[in-house]
C-alpha positions as CSV (number, residue, x, y, z in Angstrom):
1,M,2.4,-46.3,69.3
2,H,4.8,-43.4,68.7
3,K,3.5,-40.0,69.8
4,T,3.5,-37.1,67.4
5,E,5.4,-33.9,68.1
6,D,2.0,-32.2,68.6
7,E,1.0,-34.8,71.3
8,E,4.3,-34.3,73.1
9,S,4.0,-30.5,73.1
10,P,0.6,-29.4,74.2
11,R,2.3,-26.6,76.0
12,W,3.4,-25.2,72.7
13,Y,-0.2,-24.7,71.6
14,E,-1.1,-23.2,74.9
15,L,1.6,-20.6,74.3
16,L,0.3,-20.0,70.8
17,D,-3.2,-19.4,72.2
18,L,-1.8,-16.9,74.6
19,L,0.2,-15.3,71.8
20,E,-2.9,-14.8,69.7
21,T,-4.5,-12.9,72.5
22,R,-1.6,-10.4,72.3
23,V,-2.0,-9.6,68.6
24,D,-3.2,-6.1,69.3
25,S,-0.1,-5.5,71.5
26,L,2.1,-6.9,68.8
27,T,0.5,-4.6,66.3
28,E,1.2,-1.5,68.4
29,K,4.9,-2.6,68.9
30,F,5.2,-3.3,65.2
31,I,3.9,0.2,64.2
32,A,6.2,1.8,66.7
33,R,9.2,0.0,65.2
34,L,8.0,0.6,61.6
35,W,7.8,4.4,62.0
36,Q,11.5,4.4,62.9
37,M,12.1,3.5,59.2
38,D,12.4,6.6,56.9
39,D,10.9,4.8,53.9
40,Y,7.7,4.0,55.8
41,R,7.5,7.2,57.8
42,E,7.8,9.3,54.6
43,S,5.5,7.1,52.5
44,G,1.8,7.7,51.9
45,V,0.8,4.5,53.6
46,G,-1.6,5.4,56.5
47,T,-1.3,4.2,60.1
48,E,-4.8,2.6,60.0
49,E,-3.9,0.6,56.9
50,I,-0.6,-0.6,58.4
51,A,-2.3,-1.5,61.6
52,D,-5.0,-3.6,59.9
53,T,-2.4,-5.4,57.7
54,A,-0.1,-6.0,60.7
55,R,-3.0,-7.4,62.8
56,E,-4.0,-9.7,60.1
57,T,-0.4,-10.8,59.4
58,F,0.1,-11.7,63.1
59,H,-3.1,-13.7,63.1
60,R,-2.1,-15.6,60.0
61,L,1.4,-16.3,61.3
62,V,0.1,-17.7,64.6
63,H,-2.4,-19.8,62.7
64,A,0.5,-21.1,60.5
65,L,2.4,-22.0,63.7
66,K,-0.6,-24.0,64.9
67,N,-0.8,-26.1,61.8
68,R,-1.1,-29.8,62.4
69,P,0.5,-32.4,60.2
70,G,-1.1,-32.4,56.8
71,A,-2.0,-28.7,56.8
72,V,-0.6,-26.3,54.3
73,V,2.4,-24.8,56.0
74,G,2.5,-21.1,55.7
75,D,-0.9,-20.7,54.0
76,D,-1.8,-17.0,54.5
77,G,-5.0,-16.7,52.5
78,G,-3.3,-14.5,49.9
79,L,-2.3,-11.9,52.4
80,S,1.4,-11.9,51.4
81,V,0.4,-11.4,47.7
82,Q,-1.8,-8.5,48.6
83,L,0.8,-7.0,50.9
84,G,3.6,-7.2,48.3
85,A,1.4,-5.6,45.6
86,K,0.2,-2.8,47.9
87,R,3.6,-1.8,49.0
88,A,5.0,-1.9,45.5
89,R,2.2,0.6,44.5
90,A,3.0,2.7,47.5
91,G,6.6,3.0,46.3
92,I,8.1,1.3,49.4
93,P,11.7,0.0,48.5
94,A,12.0,-3.8,48.5
95,E,14.6,-3.8,51.2
96,A,12.4,-1.8,53.5
97,L,9.5,-4.1,52.9
98,I,11.4,-7.3,53.7
99,T,13.0,-5.6,56.8
100,A,9.5,-4.7,58.0
101,V,8.1,-8.2,57.4
102,R,11.0,-9.8,59.2
103,L,10.3,-7.6,62.2
104,D,7.4,-10.1,62.7
105,F,9.9,-12.8,63.8
106,A,11.6,-10.6,66.4
107,L,8.3,-9.4,67.8
108,L,6.7,-12.8,67.9
109,W,9.7,-14.4,69.5
110,A,10.1,-11.7,72.1
111,E,6.4,-12.1,73.0
112,L,6.7,-15.9,73.3
113,L,9.7,-15.4,75.6
114,D,7.6,-13.0,77.7
115,I,4.7,-15.4,78.2
116,A,6.8,-18.5,78.6
117,T,8.2,-19.9,81.9
118,P,11.7,-21.2,82.5
119,A,10.4,-24.7,82.1
120,D,9.4,-23.9,78.5
121,A,13.0,-23.1,77.5
122,P,13.9,-26.5,76.0
123,M,10.6,-26.6,74.0
124,L,11.1,-23.1,72.8
125,T,14.6,-23.8,71.7
126,S,13.3,-26.6,69.5
127,K,10.7,-24.2,67.9
128,V,13.0,-21.4,66.9
129,E,13.6,-22.8,63.4
130,Q,9.9,-23.4,62.9
131,V,8.9,-19.8,63.8
132,W,11.7,-18.4,61.6
133,R,10.7,-20.6,58.7
134,I,7.0,-19.5,58.8
135,V,8.0,-15.8,58.9
136,D,10.7,-16.3,56.2
137,E,8.2,-18.1,53.9
138,F,5.7,-15.2,54.3
139,A,8.5,-12.7,53.6
140,A,9.5,-14.7,50.4
141,R,6.0,-14.8,49.1
142,T,5.6,-11.1,49.9
143,H,8.8,-10.3,48.1
144,T,7.8,-12.3,45.0
145,S,4.5,-10.5,44.9
146,Y,6.2,-7.2,45.2
147,L,8.6,-7.9,42.3
148,D,5.7,-9.2,40.1
149,E,3.8,-6.0,40.8
150,R,6.8,-3.8,40.0
151,V,7.1,-5.6,36.7
152,R,3.4,-4.9,36.0
153,M,3.9,-1.3,37.0
154,A,6.8,-0.9,34.7
155,Q,4.8,-2.4,31.8
156,E,1.9,-0.1,32.5
157,E,4.2,2.9,32.7
158,S,6.0,1.9,29.5
159,S,2.7,1.4,27.7
160,L,1.4,4.8,28.9
161,Q,4.7,6.5,27.9
162,H,4.6,5.0,24.4
163,E,1.0,6.1,24.0
164,F,1.9,9.7,24.9
165,I,5.1,9.7,22.9
166,A,3.2,8.4,19.8
167,R,0.7,11.2,20.3
168,L,3.5,13.8,20.4
169,F,5.1,12.6,17.1
170,S,1.8,12.0,15.3
171,V,1.6,15.6,14.0
172,V,4.1,18.0,12.4
173,T,3.8,20.5,15.3
174,P,2.0,19.3,18.4
175,S,-0.3,21.7,20.2
176,A,0.7,23.3,23.5
177,E,-2.0,21.3,25.2
178,T,-0.6,18.0,23.8
179,A,2.9,19.0,24.9
180,A,1.7,19.8,28.4
181,Q,0.0,16.4,28.6
182,V,3.1,14.5,27.4
183,A,5.3,16.5,29.8
184,D,3.1,15.5,32.7
185,A,3.0,11.8,31.7
186,L,6.8,11.6,31.2
187,G,7.8,13.8,34.1
188,L,9.4,16.4,31.8
189,S,9.3,20.1,31.3
190,A,7.3,21.0,28.1
191,S,9.6,24.0,27.5
192,G,12.8,22.3,28.3
193,Q,15.5,21.5,25.8
194,F,16.0,18.0,24.4
195,G,18.5,16.0,22.4
196,L,17.3,13.5,19.9
197,A,19.1,10.7,18.0
198,A,17.8,8.8,15.0
199,A,19.1,5.7,13.3
200,S,17.9,2.8,11.0
201,G,19.0,-0.8,10.5
202,Q,21.6,-2.2,12.7
203,A,22.3,1.2,14.3
204,A,18.6,1.4,15.3
205,S,19.0,-1.9,17.1
206,R,21.9,-0.4,19.0
207,L,19.7,2.6,19.9
208,R,17.1,0.3,21.3
209,A,19.7,-1.6,23.3
210,V,21.0,1.6,24.8
211,H,17.5,2.7,25.7
212,S,16.7,-0.7,27.4
213,A,20.0,-0.7,29.3
214,T,19.5,2.8,30.5
215,S,15.9,2.1,31.5
216,A,17.0,-0.8,33.6
217,R,19.1,1.3,35.9
218,L,19.1,4.6,37.6
219,G,20.6,7.5,35.7
220,R,19.9,9.6,32.6
221,R,16.3,9.2,31.3
222,L,16.0,8.1,27.6
223,F,12.7,7.9,25.8
224,L,12.2,5.6,22.8
225,R,10.0,6.2,19.7
226,E,9.9,3.7,16.8
227,S,8.5,4.3,13.3
228,G,9.1,1.7,10.6
229,D,12.8,0.9,10.3
230,M,13.7,4.1,12.2
231,A,14.3,4.3,16.0
232,Y,14.4,7.6,17.8
233,V,15.7,8.2,21.3
234,F,15.3,11.6,23.0
235,W,16.5,12.9,26.4
236,P,16.4,16.2,28.4
237,V,19.5,18.3,28.3
238,P,20.8,21.1,30.6
239,E,18.7,24.3,30.3
240,H,21.5,26.4,28.8
241,P,23.9,24.2,26.8
242,E,26.8,25.9,25.2
243,A,26.2,27.1,21.6
244,G,27.0,24.4,19.1
245,A,27.6,21.9,22.0
246,L,25.0,19.3,20.9
247,L,27.5,16.5,20.8
248,S,28.7,17.3,24.3
249,V,25.2,16.5,25.7
250,V,24.8,13.2,23.9
251,P,24.7,10.4,26.5
252,P,28.0,8.5,26.7
253,A,26.2,5.3,25.8
254,L,25.4,6.8,22.3
255,A,28.9,8.1,21.7
256,T,29.8,5.1,19.5
257,V,26.4,4.6,17.8
258,P,26.2,5.9,14.2
259,C,23.1,8.1,14.2
260,G,21.8,11.5,13.4
261,V,21.4,13.9,16.3
262,A,19.5,17.2,16.6
263,M,18.4,19.6,19.4
264,A,14.8,20.5,20.2
265,N,13.8,23.6,22.1
266,G,10.7,22.3,23.9
267,L,8.6,19.1,23.4
268,R,6.7,20.7,20.5
269,A,9.9,20.9,18.5
270,L,10.7,17.2,18.8
271,P,8.9,16.1,15.6
272,A,11.0,18.6,13.6
273,A,14.2,17.5,15.4
274,A,13.3,13.9,14.5
275,R,13.0,14.9,10.8
276,T,16.4,16.6,10.9
277,A,18.0,13.7,12.7
278,S,16.5,11.2,10.2
279,S,17.9,13.2,7.3
280,L,21.3,13.2,9.0
281,A,21.1,9.5,9.7
282,A,20.5,8.9,5.9
283,L,23.9,10.6,5.3
284,L,25.9,8.3,7.5
285,S,28.8,6.5,5.8
286,P,30.7,3.3,6.8
287,T,33.4,5.5,8.2
288,D,31.1,7.3,10.7
289,M,31.6,5.8,14.1
290,G,29.4,8.0,16.2
291,P,26.6,10.7,16.1
292,L,26.4,13.1,13.2
293,S,25.1,16.6,13.9
294,A,24.0,19.3,11.4
295,D,27.1,21.4,12.5
296,L,29.3,18.6,11.2
297,A,27.2,17.3,8.3
298,W,25.6,20.4,6.7
299,P,27.8,20.1,3.6
300,R,26.7,16.5,3.1
301,L,23.0,17.5,3.6
302,A,23.3,20.3,1.2
303,K,25.0,18.1,-1.4
304,R,22.3,15.5,-1.1
305,Q,19.5,18.0,-1.6
306,L,21.2,19.6,-4.5
307,Q,21.7,16.2,-6.2
308,E,18.1,15.4,-5.6
309,A,17.3,18.7,-7.5
310,G,19.5,17.6,-10.3
311,L,22.6,19.8,-9.5
312,D,25.9,18.0,-9.0
313,L,28.6,20.5,-8.0
314,S,31.4,18.0,-7.8
315,E,30.7,16.9,-11.4
316,E,31.1,20.5,-12.5
317,I,34.4,20.9,-10.7
318,D,35.7,17.6,-12.1
319,E,34.9,18.7,-15.6
320,A,36.7,22.0,-15.1
321,L,39.8,20.2,-13.9
322,Q,39.8,17.4,-16.5
323,H,42.5,19.1,-18.6
324,C,45.0,19.2,-15.7
325,R,47.7,16.7,-15.6
326,G,47.3,14.1,-12.9
327,V,50.0,15.4,-10.5
328,E,48.9,19.1,-11.0
329,R,45.2,18.1,-10.3
330,E,46.1,16.3,-7.1
331,R,48.2,19.3,-5.8
332,L,45.6,21.9,-6.7
333,I,42.8,19.9,-4.9
334,E,45.1,19.2,-1.9
335,A,46.0,22.9,-1.5
336,V,42.3,23.9,-1.7
337,H,41.2,21.3,0.8
338,H,43.8,22.4,3.4
339,F,43.0,26.1,2.8
340,L,39.2,25.5,3.2
341,R,39.9,24.0,6.7
342,S,41.7,27.1,8.0
343,G,41.3,29.9,5.5
344,N,45.0,30.7,6.3
345,V,47.6,30.6,3.5
346,S,50.6,30.4,5.9
347,L,49.1,27.6,7.9
348,T,48.3,25.8,4.6
349,A,51.9,26.2,3.5
350,E,53.1,24.8,6.8
351,Q,50.9,21.8,6.5
352,L,51.9,21.1,2.9
353,F,55.6,21.8,3.6
354,C,55.9,24.4,0.9
355,H,56.3,28.2,0.5
356,R,53.2,30.4,0.9
357,N,53.7,31.7,-2.6
358,T,53.3,28.1,-3.8
359,V,50.0,27.9,-2.1
360,L,48.9,31.3,-3.5
361,N,49.8,30.1,-7.0
362,R,47.9,26.9,-6.7
363,L,44.8,28.8,-5.4
364,S,45.1,31.2,-8.3
365,R,45.5,28.3,-10.8
366,F,42.4,26.6,-9.3
367,R,40.4,29.8,-9.6
368,E,41.5,30.2,-13.2
369,L,40.4,26.6,-14.2
370,T,37.1,26.4,-12.2
371,G,36.0,30.0,-11.8
372,I,35.7,29.4,-8.1
373,D,37.8,31.5,-5.7
374,P,38.4,29.5,-2.4
375,A,39.2,32.8,-0.6
376,V,35.7,34.2,-1.2
377,P,33.3,32.7,1.4
378,D,30.2,32.1,-0.8
379,Q,32.3,30.5,-3.5
380,A,34.3,28.4,-0.9
381,A,30.9,27.1,0.3
382,R,30.3,25.6,-3.1
383,L,33.6,23.6,-2.7
384,V,32.8,22.5,0.8
385,V,29.4,21.1,-0.4
386,A,30.8,19.6,-3.6
387,W,33.5,17.7,-1.7
388,A,31.4,16.7,1.3
């Protein structure tokens, strides 16, 4: 009858029995090596907890090496699952965790060599793969558990963040206490400055995609708020952004997303910023290829509000110019448009390739027909809004 490998290698089990008596020594060596790793030395994991886990791990690994045919290879009683989850909660990086687990092989093998005799060399050579496989399986299960726990942690954090963000936006002006609680939950400054973008429809889907992509990697932090068809994303900005520089602090990933953007001075101002950004998003046209701020869109916003109040400035101007011949009408409007951009007659003449007197005559004719003088600021504002 053919002998099994176990029957041919009783010495192997003698070595494993001796190895198990050295678990305490292995644990001490493991801790000494582990504290050389910055991620563990600077973590909040205590020496006693590490020692208990290491001792249990070495016992489990030796028992796995003793498995006879038919036993469950690598069964560790759930230790690897517990270890992966605990280290994930402790904030240990995955690479550091796996490096630590694979230290077990180096220590186990060094200890086996220490207790073996020269005559054991051929047998030990045949066991290298088995020892490595047992440790590697343990490391793989630990890593899987670690990743599963990280996913649960991310889901918990996301759920908690959504809860606090919803609380922040649930009232017109949140209390200072609410702002402080939200700041603590999100890791933000309650008095900091924030940018906020709002969009609906397809643009809202793009906002959500940007948020997901940014959350999946290190970098600028974006926070998502959804309400009906609207999606809002807000982010912290430098403490002292340049005046009127809102678009300069918009994350690059949002630069091509049609959306309304606004600034909030403190978390308590975010609901108001969301209302402003929503109003701006409603003004977006098919030609808008990126964020729209109040600095750029105030004429459109004013025009919309005046129209809702029953006042259409553009209609009044059209009626005043209806008696002009087609060519004259076009040239008057063209001259006024260019003048409104710069307020400079000479520059307008240069842009239109005509004499400055021609520009003055057209501005005068426009004033005569409409009663609006483009050179007077408050009257010019009527034109800017009417033609927005």
